[in-house]
C-alpha positions in Angstrom: -147.3 82.7 -82.2 -149.6 83.0 -79.0 -149.2 86.0 -77.0 -148.2 84.1 -73.9 -145.1 82.8 -75.9 -143.2 85.9 -74.7 -141.9 85.2 -71.2 -142.8 87.4 -68.6 -139.3 88.0 -67.6 -138.4 89.1 -71.0 -141.4 91.6 -71.0 -140.3 93.0 -67.7 -136.7 93.3 -69.0 -137.9 95.1 -72.1 -140.0 97.5 -70.0 -136.9 98.2 -67.8 -134.8 98.8 -70.8 -137.4 101.1 -72.6 -137.7 103.1 -69.3 -134.1 104.4 -69.6 -134.6 105.6 -73.2 -136.2 108.9 -74.3 -139.7 108.6 -75.7 -138.8 109.4 -79.2 -135.3 107.7 -79.3 -134.6 105.5 -82.5 -133.1 103.1 -80.0 -136.4 102.3 -78.6 -137.6 101.4 -82.1 -134.7 99.3 -82.8 -135.1 97.4 -79.4 -138.8 96.8 -80.1 -138.0 95.5 -83.6 -135.1 93.2 -82.4 -137.3 91.7 -79.4 -140.3 91.2 -81.7 -138.1 89.4 -84.2 -136.5 87.3 -81.5 -139.9 85.9 -80.2 -141.5 85.8 -83.7 -144.3 88.2 -83.0 -145.2 91.6 -84.6 -144.3 94.8 -83.0 -147.9 95.5 -82.4 -148.2 92.4 -80.4 -145.3 93.3 -78.4 -146.8 96.9 -77.7 -150.1 95.1 -76.7 -148.3 92.8 -74.3 -146.5 95.8 -72.7 -149.8 97.7 -72.4 -151.7 94.7 -71.0 -149.1 93.9 -68.3 -149.2 97.4 -66.9 -153.0 97.3 -66.3 -153.9 96.5 -62.7 -156.4 93.6 -62.3 -158.0 91.9 -59.3 -156.2 88.7 -58.2 -159.7 87.0 -57.1 -163.2 87.8 -57.2 -165.2 89.0 -54.3 -166.4 86.3 -51.9 -169.9 87.8 -52.1 -170.1 87.7 -56.0 -173.7 87.6 -57.1 -175.1 88.4 -53.6 -176.9 91.7 -53.0 -174.8 93.9 -50.7 -177.7 96.1 -49.3 -180.5 93.7 -48.6 -180.3 90.0 -47.9 -181.5 87.9 -50.9 -184.8 87.0 -49.1 -185.6 90.5 -48.2 -184.8 91.7 -51.8 -187.1 89.1 -53.2 -189.9 89.9 -50.9 -189.6 93.6 -51.6 -189.7 93.1 -55.4 -192.7 90.8 -55.0 -194.4 93.6 -53.1 -193.7 96.2 -55.9 -195.1 93.8 -58.5 -198.3 93.2 -56.5 -198.8 96.9 -55.8 -198.1 97.8 -59.6 -200.5 95.0 -60.8 -203.4 96.1 -58.3 -203.1 99.8 -58.5 -205.0 101.7 -61.3 -205.7 105.4 -61.8 -209.0 107.1 -62.2 -209.2 106.0 -65.9 -208.6 102.3 -65.0 -205.0 102.3 -66.3 -202.2 100.7 -64.3 -199.9 103.3 -62.6 -196.2 103.3 -63.1 -194.1 101.8 -60.3 -193.0 105.0 -59.1 -196.7 106.3 -58.6 -197.8 103.0 -57.2 -195.1 103.1 -54.6 -195.9 106.6 -53.4 -199.6 105.5 -52.8 
């Protein structure tokens, strides 16, 4: 049975009922067992649903997803082109290409 077969209201009710019981109470185990049997899922699945429901997650993605925050896209592209050009055209005394960090300092 898929995970979403357990209604959200049932999961919230189960969480509320578990909150009233002590952590190592045998009643918790009985409650989890009965609820899992009622919905036809394993107890591990039920624990997983409880754990995933409590995780906070973003409702929507950012409006600027995929867009650089510091520099506009055009400026960033130009900056990267300059770094590549400097790196390709810069050599040390032995004729070897310098690393990007050394090329930028020059």
